[in-house]
C-alpha positions as CSV (number, residue, x, y, z in Angstrom):
1,M,18.4,6.4,3.2
2,N,15.0,7.9,2.4
3,Q,11.7,6.2,3.2
4,Y,9.0,5.8,0.6
5,L,5.4,4.6,0.7
6,L,4.5,2.1,-2.0
7,S,0.7,2.0,-1.9
8,V,-1.3,-0.7,-3.8
9,H,-4.5,0.5,-5.3
10,M,-7.6,-1.7,-5.7
11,V,-10.7,-0.9,-7.7
12,E,-13.9,-1.3,-5.7
13,G,-16.4,-3.7,-7.3
14,A,-13.8,-5.1,-9.7
15,P,-14.2,-8.9,-10.2
16,A,-12.1,-10.9,-7.8
17,P,-9.3,-12.9,-9.5
18,A,-9.7,-16.7,-9.8
19,P,-8.4,-18.6,-6.8
20,A,-5.3,-19.9,-8.8
21,V,-4.5,-16.3,-9.8
22,M,-4.8,-15.1,-6.1
23,E,-2.6,-17.9,-4.9
24,K,0.1,-16.9,-7.5
25,M,-0.2,-13.2,-6.4
26,Y,0.2,-14.2,-2.7
27,A,3.3,-16.3,-3.5
28,D,4.7,-13.5,-5.7
29,V,4.2,-10.9,-3.0
30,A,5.7,-13.2,-0.4
31,A,8.8,-13.7,-2.6
32,Y,9.0,-9.9,-3.2
33,N,8.8,-9.3,0.6
34,Q,11.7,-11.7,1.1
35,V,13.8,-9.8,-1.5
36,L,13.0,-6.5,0.3
37,H,14.1,-8.1,3.6
38,E,17.3,-9.5,2.1
39,A,18.1,-6.1,0.6
40,K,17.4,-4.4,3.9
41,A,14.9,-2.2,2.2
42,W,11.9,-3.5,4.2
43,V,10.5,-1.2,6.9
44,F,6.9,-2.3,7.1
45,G,4.0,-3.5,4.9
46,G,0.7,-5.2,4.9
47,G,-2.6,-5.8,3.1
48,L,-5.8,-4.0,4.2
49,H,-9.4,-5.1,4.5
50,P,-11.8,-3.5,2.0
51,A,-12.4,0.2,2.3
52,T,-16.0,-0.5,3.5
53,S,-14.4,-1.7,6.8
54,A,-12.9,1.8,7.4
55,T,-14.0,4.2,10.1
56,V,-13.2,7.9,9.7
57,V,-12.4,9.9,12.9
58,R,-12.6,13.7,12.8
59,V,-13.1,16.7,15.0
60,K,-15.9,19.1,14.4
61,D,-16.7,22.0,16.8
62,G,-14.5,20.4,19.4
63,E,-16.4,17.1,19.3
64,V,-14.8,13.9,17.9
65,L,-17.0,12.2,15.4
66,Y,-16.9,8.6,14.0
67,T,-18.2,7.8,10.6
68,D,-18.5,4.3,9.0
69,G,-17.0,3.8,5.6
70,P,-14.0,5.2,3.8
71,F,-13.0,8.9,3.9
72,S,-12.9,9.3,0.1
73,E,-16.0,8.7,-2.0
74,A,-14.2,6.9,-4.7
75,K,-14.0,3.6,-6.5
76,E,-10.2,3.2,-6.0
77,H,-8.8,2.7,-2.5
78,I,-5.5,1.6,-1.0
79,G,-5.6,-2.2,-0.7
80,G,-2.2,-2.6,0.9
81,F,1.2,-0.9,1.2
82,W,4.9,-1.2,1.8
83,I,7.2,1.3,3.6
84,I,10.6,0.9,2.2
85,K,14.1,2.4,2.5
86,A,15.7,3.5,-0.8
87,A,18.6,5.7,-1.7
88,D,16.5,7.9,-3.9
89,L,13.3,8.1,-6.0
90,D,14.8,6.1,-8.9
91,A,15.6,3.3,-6.5
92,A,12.1,3.4,-5.0
93,L,10.6,3.3,-8.5
94,K,12.6,0.2,-9.3
95,W,11.2,-1.5,-6.1
96,A,7.7,-0.3,-7.2
97,A,8.1,-1.9,-10.6
98,Q,8.8,-5.2,-8.9
99,A,5.8,-4.6,-6.5
100,T,3.3,-4.0,-9.3
101,V,4.3,-7.2,-11.0
102,A,4.1,-9.2,-7.8
103,C,0.6,-7.9,-6.7
104,A,-0.8,-7.3,-10.2
105,A,-2.2,-3.9,-9.2
106,P,-1.1,-0.3,-9.6
107,V,1.5,0.9,-7.1
108,E,1.9,4.6,-6.2
109,V,5.2,5.8,-4.8
110,R,5.4,8.7,-2.4
111,P,8.4,9.9,-0.4
112,F,8.0,10.6,3.3
113,Q,8.7,14.2,4.4
114,D,12.1,14.7,6.0
115,P,11.9,14.5,9.8
116,A,12.1,17.9,11.6
117,G,15.4,18.8,13.1
């Protein structure tokens, strides 16, 4: 089985959904997570705090630097993710189709590189 990252993209500054809509999204995502577990496709997943809570760590001239805020200067950031097991890309895309319905946001699918050796 291959592993895939399903990343959920959120648009910074977009209006927050109404509380009833958020409750439905949380319930739908919980149900989706249960289906992933039952299918033994679940590896790991979770939601993230806003990109403004990020800290970037990098090395410059041998010194480690810490910078507040997201690495990318963009309006769209990863809001959450799943790591799943799937037989192939087509199977991962089917899981992503269910994920985008559950969380009501775009989901990007990316395969992990094969482990060395």
